[in-house]
Structure formats: C-alpha cells, structure tokens
Backbone as ProteinMPNN parsed JSONL, in Angstrom:
{"seq_chain_A": "MVGWGPVNSLAADQDRLEVVTESGGGVRATAQVLFPAKPDVVQALLSDYKHWPDLFEVRMRVAELTIHDGVATVDLRIEHPLMPGERRLVTESRTLERGGLVTDLTGGDFRRYHRVWKLAPVGEGNQTSADFELVVEIKSMVPDWLVAMAMRQELEAHFRIVKQKALEQSKR", "coords_chain_A": {"N_chain_A": [[-8.195, 14.04, 10.16], [-7.813, 13.475, 6.786], [-7.626, 14.49, 3.468], [-7.366, 13.271, 0.157], [-7.108, 14.605, -2.486], [-9.108, 15.391, -5.465], [-10.61, 13.2, -6.258], [-12.905, 11.963, -5.082], [-14.738, 13.744, -3.124], [-16.366, 13.287, -0.858], [-15.531, 10.713, -0.101], [-12.857, 11.307, 0.417], [-13.084, 12.993, 2.611], [-13.751, 11.157, 4.588], [-11.565, 9.555, 4.907], [-8.846, 8.293, 6.858], [-5.602, 8.519, 8.267], [-2.908, 7.401, 10.048], [0.369, 7.692, 11.152], [3.044, 6.401, 12.873], [6.041, 6.302, 14.877], [7.567, 3.347, 16.156], [8.352, 2.171, 19.403], [10.328, 0.205, 19.657], [11.615, 0.345, 17.289], [11.219, 1.101, 13.854], [8.3, 1.827, 11.817], [4.806, 2.434, 11.989], [1.89, 2.394, 10.127], [-1.53, 3.154, 9.948], [-4.708, 3.053, 8.434], [-7.925, 4.118, 7.261], [-9.713, 3.886, 4.391], [-11.81, 5.095, 1.859], [-12.835, 3.834, -1.142], [-13.844, 4.71, -4.467], [-15.126, 2.543, -5.846], [-16.139, -0.817, -6.633], [-15.405, -3.62, -4.385], [-14.167, -5.77, -5.838], [-12.882, -4.509, -7.921], [-11.009, -2.874, -6.645], [-9.57, -4.895, -5.321], [-8.5, -6.263, -7.536], [-6.71, -4.312, -8.47], [-4.893, -4.051, -6.335], [-3.845, -6.606, -6.252], [-2.54, -6.92, -8.603], [0.293, -7.642, -9.163], [2.438, -7.288, -10.967], [2.155, -4.72, -11.857], [2.457, -3.161, -9.587], [4.37, -0.965, -9.183], [3.144, 1.121, -10.573], [1.31, 2.11, -8.806], [2.453, 3.878, -7.073], [4.289, 6.91, -6.216], [6.983, 6.921, -5.727], [9.953, 5.764, -7.161], [10.133, 2.552, -8.455], [10.67, -0.901, -9.277], [9.637, -4.075, -10.528], [11.625, -6.687, -10.027], [11.494, -9.411, -10.023], [8.893, -11.791, -10.26], [6.878, -14.322, -8.991], [4.225, -16.609, -8.946], [2.701, -18.979, -7.054], [0.599, -21.558, -6.08], [-1.307, -19.69, -5.198], [0.221, -17.811, -3.783], [1.995, -14.945, -4.094], [5.236, -14.122, -4.881], [7.158, -11.332, -4.705], [9.806, -9.484, -5.942], [10.933, -6.488, -5.325], [12.614, -3.479, -6.41], [13.531, -0.572, -5.068], [13.9, 2.864, -5.431], [14.775, 5.48, -3.462], [14.579, 8.803, -2.328], [15.602, 9.307, 0.241], [17.53, 7.448, 0.704], [20.555, 6.367, -0.739], [20.98, 4.696, -3.906], [19.448, 1.52, -4.784], [16.913, -0.08, -2.911], [16.146, -3.316, -1.785], [13.221, -5.198, -1.651], [11.67, -8.0, -0.746], [8.811, -9.908, -0.879], [6.002, -11.939, 0.219], [2.749, -12.37, -0.893], [-0.65, -12.858, -0.106], [-4.077, -13.337, -0.938], [-6.869, -12.315, 0.953], [-9.562, -14.194, 2.317], [-12.065, -12.885, 2.68], [-11.758, -10.619, 1.254], [-9.178, -8.581, 0.317], [-5.664, -8.276, 1.155], [-2.665, -9.699, 2.283], [0.68, -9.018, 3.02], [4.0, -10.064, 3.474], [7.361, -9.742, 4.663], [10.092, -11.411, 3.087], [12.691, -11.159, 2.471], [15.585, -9.093, 1.599], [16.408, -5.589, 1.985], [15.244, -4.842, 4.381], [14.199, -4.931, 7.818], [11.752, -5.444, 8.931], [8.568, -5.933, 7.395], [5.265, -5.675, 6.977], [2.149, -5.817, 5.631], [-1.328, -5.143, 5.477], [-4.352, -5.21, 3.823], [-7.733, -4.877, 4.26], [-10.744, -5.376, 2.803], [-14.065, -4.196, 2.238], [-17.452, -4.08, 1.057], [-19.415, -1.088, 0.597], [-22.552, 0.294, 1.422], [-24.541, 0.014, -1.336], [-22.652, -1.474, -2.518], [-21.055, -0.17, -4.418], [-18.944, 1.193, -3.573], [-15.856, 0.89, -1.73], [-14.762, 0.084, 1.443], [-11.739, 0.28, 3.096], [-9.509, -1.143, 5.379], [-6.351, -0.513, 6.448], [-3.039, -1.493, 7.217], [0.375, -1.075, 7.917], [3.591, -2.077, 8.7], [6.865, -1.111, 8.9], [10.349, -1.554, 8.915], [13.392, -0.413, 8.092], [16.628, -1.487, 6.982], [18.82, 0.695, 7.724], [20.49, 3.803, 8.227], [18.883, 5.987, 8.377], [16.786, 7.968, 10.376], [13.895, 6.826, 12.225], [11.831, 8.724, 12.583], [12.073, 10.352, 10.36], [11.636, 8.573, 8.316], [8.953, 8.013, 8.94], [7.759, 10.546, 8.38], [8.16, 10.719, 5.554], [6.82, 8.372, 4.806], [4.158, 8.998, 5.417], [3.548, 10.959, 3.47], [3.98, 9.436, 1.111], [2.099, 7.369, 1.413], [-0.305, 8.874, 1.317], [-0.182, 9.762, -1.342], [-0.139, 7.263, -2.588], [-2.69, 6.175, -1.914], [-4.326, 8.072, -3.17], [-3.604, 7.646, -5.891], [-4.439, 4.931, -6.197], [-7.154, 5.28, -5.729], [-7.829, 6.854, -7.99], [-7.224, 5.126, -10.114], [-8.979, 3.039, -9.53], [-11.42, 4.309, -9.908], [-11.284, 4.869, -12.605], [-11.181, 2.252, -13.612], [-13.691, 1.304, -12.853], [-15.391, 2.64, -14.46], [-15.165, 1.474, -16.856]], "CA_chain_A": [[-8.92, 13.86, 8.887], [-6.951, 13.777, 5.684], [-8.261, 14.293, 2.138], [-6.377, 12.988, -0.866], [-7.375, 15.071, -3.819], [-10.462, 15.642, -5.929], [-11.229, 12.035, -6.812], [-14.228, 11.801, -4.477], [-14.606, 14.568, -1.94], [-17.013, 12.622, 0.267], [-14.659, 9.64, 0.292], [-11.644, 11.892, 0.974], [-13.439, 13.496, 3.992], [-13.89, 10.042, 5.469], [-10.29, 8.858, 5.024], [-8.022, 8.51, 8.051], [-4.26, 7.971, 8.175], [-2.037, 7.688, 11.214], [1.711, 7.155, 10.965], [3.806, 6.671, 14.112], [7.257, 5.474, 15.057], [7.413, 2.341, 17.175], [9.399, 2.305, 20.429], [11.389, -0.796, 19.387], [12.197, 0.628, 15.957], [10.298, 0.961, 12.711], [7.175, 2.799, 11.64], [3.493, 1.772, 11.756], [0.83, 3.247, 9.523], [-2.87, 2.607, 9.858], [-5.607, 3.928, 7.624], [-9.238, 3.685, 6.757], [-9.812, 4.592, 3.112], [-13.008, 4.802, 1.095], [-12.545, 3.867, -2.563], [-14.985, 4.924, -5.316], [-15.337, 1.412, -6.769], [-16.516, -2.101, -5.967], [-14.276, -4.334, -3.825], [-13.395, -6.622, -6.755], [-12.004, -3.604, -8.703], [-9.89, -2.528, -5.723], [-8.821, -6.154, -5.114], [-7.739, -6.494, -8.737], [-5.602, -3.352, -8.537], [-3.934, -4.37, -5.302], [-3.2, -7.888, -6.495], [-1.859, -6.851, -9.928], [1.688, -7.496, -8.671], [3.346, -6.837, -12.057], [1.964, -3.274, -11.969], [2.563, -2.442, -8.368], [5.083, 0.341, -9.266], [2.234, 2.161, -11.091], [0.473, 2.602, -7.733], [3.249, 4.716, -6.193], [5.077, 7.983, -6.85], [8.383, 6.54, -5.555], [10.436, 4.917, -8.297], [10.373, 1.18, -8.112], [10.5, -1.866, -10.408], [9.538, -5.485, -10.215], [12.795, -7.435, -10.529], [11.077, -10.83, -10.223], [7.533, -12.122, -9.786], [6.441, -15.695, -9.193], [2.967, -16.908, -8.274], [2.58, -20.44, -6.923], [-0.427, -21.95, -5.098], [-1.974, -18.503, -4.656], [1.134, -16.936, -3.105], [2.808, -14.157, -5.004], [6.527, -13.637, -4.348], [7.556, -10.168, -5.495], [11.115, -8.892, -5.63], [10.901, -5.132, -5.759], [13.743, -2.639, -6.237], [12.955, 0.726, -4.742], [14.787, 4.008, -5.383], [14.144, 6.433, -2.518], [15.456, 10.041, -2.101], [16.213, 9.285, 1.579], [18.635, 6.484, 0.772], [21.185, 6.252, -2.032], [20.914, 3.406, -4.586], [18.193, 0.741, -4.754], [16.61, -0.964, -1.756], [15.482, -4.552, -2.217], [12.131, -5.672, -0.806], [11.14, -9.309, -1.238], [7.637, -10.158, -0.076], [5.007, -12.914, -0.21], [1.415, -11.826, -0.746], [-1.808, -13.783, -0.199], [-5.348, -12.655, -0.857], [-7.675, -12.709, 2.091], [-10.858, -14.843, 1.901], [-13.227, -11.929, 2.66], [-11.382, -9.425, 0.441], [-8.007, -7.909, 0.82], [-4.352, -8.804, 0.826], [-1.624, -9.649, 3.334], [1.997, -9.082, 2.435], [5.01, -10.188, 4.489], [8.755, -9.718, 4.242], [10.852, -12.654, 3.045], [14.102, -10.911, 2.2], [15.931, -7.797, 1.12], [17.041, -4.55, 2.791], [14.287, -4.408, 5.444], [14.141, -5.794, 8.996], [10.337, -5.82, 8.983], [7.603, -5.386, 6.445], [4.006, -6.417, 7.056], [1.075, -4.936, 5.164], [-2.625, -5.803, 5.396], [-5.52, -4.525, 3.29], [-9.005, -5.581, 4.408], [-11.737, -4.715, 1.929], [-15.493, -4.52, 2.426], [-18.358, -3.229, 0.235], [-20.144, -0.048, 1.347], [-23.872, 0.609, 0.869], [-25.015, -0.87, -2.389], [-21.52, -2.219, -3.034], [-20.331, 0.546, -5.439], [-17.776, 1.752, -2.938], [-15.12, -0.048, -0.891], [-14.104, 0.548, 2.703], [-10.498, -0.477, 3.312], [-8.687, -0.963, 6.528], [-4.947, -0.675, 5.989], [-1.982, -1.458, 8.225], [1.706, -1.276, 7.414], [4.701, -1.949, 9.635], [8.079, -1.152, 8.128], [11.624, -1.17, 9.501], [14.414, -0.501, 7.009], [18.062, -1.612, 7.409], [19.33, 1.959, 7.28], [20.802, 4.793, 9.272], [17.849, 7.018, 8.362], [15.984, 7.888, 11.608], [12.501, 6.417, 12.02], [10.925, 9.886, 12.439], [12.146, 10.858, 8.982], [10.909, 7.5, 7.558], [7.515, 8.262, 9.171], [7.294, 11.71, 7.607], [8.107, 10.292, 4.166], [5.779, 7.337, 4.625], [2.834, 9.682, 5.376], [3.399, 11.576, 2.137], [3.934, 8.408, 0.127], [0.833, 6.707, 1.491], [-1.297, 9.748, 0.777], [-0.081, 9.69, -2.807], [-0.565, 5.919, -2.985], [-4.152, 6.062, -1.77], [-4.909, 8.943, -4.18], [-3.434, 6.935, -7.147], [-5.303, 3.728, -6.221], [-8.547, 5.795, -5.93], [-8.005, 7.339, -9.371], [-7.251, 3.961, -10.973], [-10.212, 2.301, -9.227], [-12.516, 5.034, -10.503], [-11.109, 4.656, -14.047], [-11.552, 0.84, -13.899], [-15.125, 1.074, -12.635], [-16.077, 3.293, -15.555], [-14.966, 0.684, -18.134]], "C_chain_A": [[-7.99, 14.318, 7.77], [-7.695, 13.543, 4.365], [-7.155, 14.105, 1.113], [-6.804, 13.39, -2.261], [-8.808, 14.984, -4.191], [-11.163, 14.379, -6.437], [-12.699, 11.838, -6.341], [-14.237, 12.552, -3.171], [-15.234, 13.963, -0.745], [-16.126, 11.491, 0.786], [-13.407, 10.236, 1.011], [-11.915, 12.4, 2.407], [-13.493, 12.363, 4.988], [-12.607, 9.266, 5.704], [-9.564, 9.243, 6.288], [-6.657, 7.878, 7.84], [-3.48, 8.389, 9.407], [-0.707, 6.933, 10.979], [2.528, 7.51, 12.206], [5.068, 5.809, 14.134], [6.997, 4.481, 16.167], [8.632, 2.396, 18.137], [10.567, 1.401, 20.199], [12.053, -0.626, 18.042], [11.135, 0.365, 14.86], [9.19, 1.972, 12.783], [5.937, 1.989, 11.38], [2.542, 2.777, 11.187], [-0.483, 2.455, 9.567], [-3.773, 3.588, 9.17], [-6.923, 3.271, 7.446], [-9.496, 4.564, 5.531], [-11.107, 4.135, 2.448], [-12.685, 4.944, -0.394], [-13.85, 3.956, -3.341], [-15.217, 3.842, -6.299], [-15.657, 0.16, -5.921], [-15.252, -2.802, -5.412], [-13.453, -5.133, -4.821], [-12.488, -5.796, -7.634], [-10.813, -3.259, -7.926], [-8.966, -3.741, -5.523], [-7.916, -6.4, -6.33], [-6.533, -5.554, -8.873], [-4.502, -3.709, -7.545], [-3.193, -5.686, -5.512], [-2.616, -7.995, -7.919], [-0.386, -6.581, -9.71], [2.651, -6.937, -9.74], [3.293, -5.309, -12.188], [1.978, -2.52, -10.67], [3.268, -1.076, -8.435], [4.19, 1.435, -9.746], [1.373, 2.763, -9.993], [1.161, 3.538, -6.781], [3.937, 5.797, -6.93], [6.583, 7.658, -6.678], [8.77, 5.611, -6.702], [10.722, 3.532, -7.789], [10.18, 0.309, -9.35], [10.382, -3.257, -9.831], [10.681, -6.192, -10.869], [12.408, -8.868, -10.861], [9.696, -10.991, -9.595], [7.259, -13.589, -10.051], [5.17, -15.861, -8.379], [2.814, -18.426, -8.291], [1.596, -20.74, -5.758], [-1.021, -20.744, -4.422], [-1.12, -17.531, -3.858], [2.033, -16.263, -4.15], [4.082, -13.704, -4.309], [7.011, -12.545, -5.296], [8.892, -9.65, -4.97], [11.105, -7.507, -6.214], [12.233, -4.439, -5.534], [13.25, -1.234, -6.146], [14.054, 1.755, -4.707], [14.102, 5.061, -4.507], [15.084, 7.582, -2.323], [16.136, 10.012, -0.76], [17.431, 8.363, 1.639], [19.253, 6.302, -0.646], [21.034, 4.788, -2.592], [19.514, 2.781, -4.482], [18.097, -0.013, -3.471], [15.827, -2.162, -2.304], [14.425, -4.92, -1.196], [11.522, -6.898, -1.452], [9.998, -9.684, -0.337], [6.833, -11.336, -0.627], [3.679, -12.28, 0.101], [0.357, -12.905, -0.953], [-3.085, -12.943, -0.162], [-6.104, -13.214, 0.337], [-9.038, -13.188, 1.612], [-12.0, -13.832, 1.801], [-12.918, -10.658, 1.901], [-10.2, -8.682, 1.064], [-6.735, -8.702, 0.475], [-3.446, -8.674, 2.059], [-0.276, -9.87, 2.671], [3.031, -9.098, 3.539], [6.379, -10.255, 3.92], [9.342, -11.146, 4.179], [12.324, -12.38, 2.84], [14.344, -9.466, 1.74], [16.552, -6.916, 2.209], [16.112, -4.005, 3.92], [14.401, -5.421, 6.623], [12.725, -6.334, 9.162], [9.551, -5.179, 7.892], [6.373, -6.286, 6.535], [2.895, -5.42, 6.632], [-0.21, -5.757, 5.045], [-3.619, -4.826, 4.85], [-6.704, -5.412, 3.585], [-10.082, -4.76, 3.707], [-13.167, -5.16, 2.285], [-16.351, -3.542, 1.572], [-19.099, -2.254, 1.179], [-21.5, 0.17, 0.632], [-24.283, -0.447, -0.108], [-23.861, -1.602, -3.081], [-20.717, -1.459, -4.098], [-19.128, 1.271, -4.872], [-17.118, 0.643, -2.093], [-14.513, 0.635, 0.318], [-12.881, -0.333, 2.854], [-9.851, -0.103, 4.65], [-7.26, -1.327, 6.131], [-4.033, -0.627, 7.181], [-0.64, -1.805, 7.544], [2.731, -1.115, 8.487], [5.951, -2.129, 8.839], [9.29, -0.787, 9.03], [12.719, -1.462, 8.44], [15.819, -0.671, 7.623], [18.72, -0.32, 6.91], [19.672, 2.784, 8.471], [19.801, 5.942, 9.33], [16.965, 6.888, 9.623], [14.499, 7.573, 11.344], [11.545, 7.586, 11.848], [10.932, 10.409, 11.039], [11.493, 9.868, 8.052], [9.43, 7.716, 7.705], [7.009, 9.44, 8.41], [7.199, 11.365, 6.089], [7.001, 9.341, 3.883], [4.387, 7.998, 4.562], [2.609, 10.236, 4.0], [3.2, 10.502, 1.058], [2.605, 7.631, 0.172], [-0.329, 7.586, 1.021], [-1.339, 9.692, -0.738], [-0.572, 8.31, -3.297], [-2.058, 5.742, -2.955], [-4.831, 6.875, -2.852], [-4.758, 8.206, -5.588], [-4.333, 5.731, -7.274], [-6.802, 4.173, -6.392], [-8.78, 6.149, -7.385], [-8.098, 6.093, -10.267], [-8.508, 3.112, -10.768], [-11.4, 3.018, -9.926], [-12.458, 4.857, -12.04], [-11.571, 3.26, -14.454], [-13.068, 0.649, -13.82], [-15.946, 1.716, -13.677], [-16.059, 2.529, -16.853], [-16.129, -0.268, -18.286]], "O_chain_A": [[-7.449, 15.422, 7.814], [-8.322, 12.5, 4.184], [-6.104, 14.739, 1.217], [-6.848, 12.536, -3.147], [-9.65, 14.572, -3.394], [-12.246, 14.495, -7.011], [-13.592, 11.579, -7.148], [-13.765, 12.014, -2.17], [-14.682, 14.104, 0.346], [-15.986, 11.33, 1.999], [-12.973, 9.741, 2.051], [-11.075, 12.25, 3.295], [-13.289, 12.612, 6.176], [-12.55, 8.414, 6.59], [-9.652, 10.384, 6.743], [-6.574, 6.786, 7.276], [-3.406, 9.567, 9.754], [-0.676, 5.744, 10.663], [2.699, 8.675, 12.563], [5.146, 4.753, 13.506], [6.225, 4.797, 17.073], [9.766, 2.633, 17.722], [11.7, 1.769, 20.509], [12.963, -1.38, 17.696], [10.281, -0.511, 14.994], [9.137, 2.835, 13.659], [5.971, 0.991, 10.659], [2.403, 3.885, 11.705], [-0.528, 1.262, 9.266], [-3.623, 4.802, 9.307], [-7.048, 2.047, 7.472], [-9.498, 5.793, 5.608], [-11.453, 2.954, 2.47], [-12.311, 6.022, -0.857], [-14.851, 3.36, -2.945], [-15.481, 4.118, -7.469], [-15.468, 0.116, -4.705], [-14.154, -2.589, -5.927], [-12.228, -5.2, -4.716], [-11.44, -6.278, -8.065], [-9.695, -3.324, -8.437], [-7.742, -3.615, -5.555], [-6.732, -6.704, -6.185], [-5.469, -5.962, -9.337], [-3.318, -3.672, -7.881], [-2.076, -5.872, -5.029], [-2.246, -9.085, -8.355], [0.131, -5.503, -10.003], [3.574, -6.191, -9.413], [4.275, -4.683, -12.586], [1.562, -1.362, -10.624], [2.807, -0.123, -7.806], [4.411, 2.593, -9.391], [0.761, 3.811, -10.2], [0.567, 3.966, -5.791], [4.171, 5.677, -8.132], [7.38, 8.133, -7.487], [7.976, 4.777, -7.138], [11.457, 3.348, -6.818], [9.595, 0.742, -10.343], [10.952, -3.571, -8.786], [10.74, -6.306, -12.093], [12.901, -9.464, -11.819], [9.385, -10.412, -8.554], [7.385, -14.058, -11.182], [5.045, -15.332, -7.274], [2.798, -19.069, -9.341], [1.75, -20.249, -4.639], [-1.226, -20.749, -3.208], [-1.629, -16.55, -3.317], [2.711, -16.908, -4.95], [4.041, -13.006, -3.297], [7.241, -12.768, -6.485], [9.088, -9.415, -3.778], [11.245, -7.33, -7.424], [12.931, -4.76, -4.572], [12.604, -0.745, -7.073], [15.057, 1.554, -4.022], [12.979, 5.477, -4.79], [16.286, 7.369, -2.164], [17.182, 10.644, -0.611], [18.267, 8.494, 2.533], [18.526, 6.107, -1.62], [20.973, 3.817, -1.838], [18.541, 3.45, -4.137], [19.096, -0.538, -2.98], [14.965, -2.021, -3.17], [14.704, -4.95, 0.003], [10.947, -6.844, -2.539], [10.188, -9.773, 0.876], [6.965, -11.69, -1.798], [3.47, -11.727, 1.181], [0.46, -13.744, -1.848], [-3.159, -11.951, 0.564], [-6.003, -14.392, 0.682], [-9.595, -12.671, 0.644], [-12.826, -13.938, 0.895], [-13.718, -9.722, 1.898], [-10.259, -8.226, 2.206], [-6.728, -9.624, -0.34], [-3.472, -7.669, 2.77], [-0.106, -10.786, 1.867], [2.982, -8.267, 4.447], [6.573, -10.762, 2.815], [9.126, -11.965, 5.072], [13.142, -13.283, 3.017], [13.394, -8.714, 1.522], [17.125, -7.395, 3.187], [16.22, -2.849, 4.328], [14.666, -6.605, 6.416], [12.519, -7.504, 9.484], [9.807, -4.042, 7.496], [6.421, -7.475, 6.221], [2.746, -4.343, 7.209], [-0.197, -6.899, 4.584], [-3.729, -3.71, 5.358], [-6.703, -6.584, 3.208], [-10.282, -3.584, 4.01], [-13.426, -6.326, 2.585], [-16.017, -2.369, 1.403], [-19.361, -2.543, 2.347], [-21.567, 0.22, -0.596], [-24.369, -1.631, 0.216], [-24.059, -2.266, -4.099], [-19.775, -2.029, -4.649], [-18.373, 1.899, -5.614], [-17.729, -0.381, -1.79], [-13.83, 1.652, 0.197], [-12.975, -1.556, 2.751], [-9.679, 1.068, 4.988], [-7.032, -2.375, 5.528], [-4.224, 0.198, 8.074], [-0.559, -2.71, 6.712], [2.745, -0.078, 9.151], [6.128, -3.148, 8.17], [9.236, 0.171, 9.8], [12.909, -2.591, 7.989], [16.139, -0.071, 8.649], [19.141, -0.266, 5.754], [19.22, 2.521, 9.586], [19.864, 6.777, 10.232], [16.453, 5.803, 9.9], [13.934, 8.017, 10.345], [10.577, 7.502, 11.092], [9.901, 10.873, 10.553], [10.851, 10.272, 7.083], [8.695, 7.62, 6.722], [5.925, 9.371, 7.832], [6.211, 11.718, 5.446], [6.312, 9.451, 2.869], [3.545, 7.605, 3.754], [1.554, 9.998, 3.411], [2.342, 10.652, 0.189], [2.049, 7.276, -0.867], [-1.253, 7.081, 0.384], [-2.409, 9.586, -1.338], [-1.312, 8.208, -4.276], [-2.633, 5.201, -3.899], [-5.828, 6.42, -3.413], [-5.717, 8.175, -6.359], [-4.933, 5.511, -8.327], [-7.58, 3.528, -7.095], [-9.81, 5.79, -7.956], [-8.991, 6.028, -11.111], [-9.037, 2.536, -11.72], [-12.282, 2.355, -10.472], [-13.498, 4.712, -12.682], [-12.243, 3.079, -15.47], [-13.653, -0.078, -14.622], [-17.126, 1.386, -13.802], [-16.779, 2.834, -17.804], [-16.187, -1.02, -19.258]]}, "name": "protein", "num_of_chains": 1, "seq": "MVGWGPVNSLAADQDRLEVVTESGGGVRATAQVLFPAKPDVVQALLSDYKHWPDLFEVRMRVAELTIHDGVATVDLRIEHPLMPGERRLVTESRTLERGGLVTDLTGGDFRRYHRVWKLAPVGEGNQTSADFELVVEIKSMVPDWLVAMAMRQELEAHFRIVKQKALEQSKR"}
C-alpha cells in the first residue's frame, strides 16, 4: 500500500503500485490509483499532450506534437539524472472507448514503451478509478534494477501531480 501525499487520504490509502524488472529486459509497472475527480477531468489531463511535461517532476519537453485521425504523435525529450543528455521518446497515443489512453513507442532512445490507462467512475462518479500499466526498456547501460527504483519514485510523483491537478480542475 502506497500513499502519495495529502491530496485525498482515503484515495491514497487505496492506491497500489508495483514496479518490477522483467527477465528479458526492461521494467514493468502496474498501479491502481483513485483520483479525486470525474473520469472526464482525468481523461482531459492525460490527453492534454502539449502539457504532458507538467505532469512529471523529471525535466522534459514536447519537441513535436501532431494529432491526426484521433492519434496523437508526441516527440518528447527527457532529461534524466541517470543518463547524460536528452533521451528521445516518440509515441502514438489513442483514447480508449470506455475511458483511458494507450500509448506505444514509435521511435527514439527506447527499445520498448507501452503505457495503458483505463479509467472508470467510482460511486456517484465524482471519483475515478484508474488501472495503469507501463512497460519500459531504455537503450542504455543503466541496469534495469536502477531504472525500476527511479521509476517507482517518478510514478509516485506523477500520480500525486495528476491527483492535485484533477482536484484543482474539478473545483473550477
């Protein structure tokens, strides 16, 4: 059980995050997160591709963004303390019919990148339950166990930031 700050203590108590290295290489993270806002608010945050860097503590920037036929191609440049210089991550994202987002690698400095958010309303619909999965393998000499440790910290921060922004948006 992992809590991510004071945004919503009940929601934080229900959050789960598991980060493991994969035997063939790479790191897999799975999580169940409760957001203090309606699914459409969370969906809007997750699919605001231009502002993705605002959802993370790691320094990154959107180098290019195109949206065509509902598919967003995002070219991110990521600065990470574990690796010198910028890492390039080029992905395609599609929204899921029942709520959520799937993002897959199309290029850059990664061997694998697959992320899925599945969103569902909770109770009266003022909260959102999210199932999250991320598989990452970086073209790097950094060992997977170290990537896994960093990923856990970064995802905890990411979930905390998204919760805070979702709460702010739902109060507007």
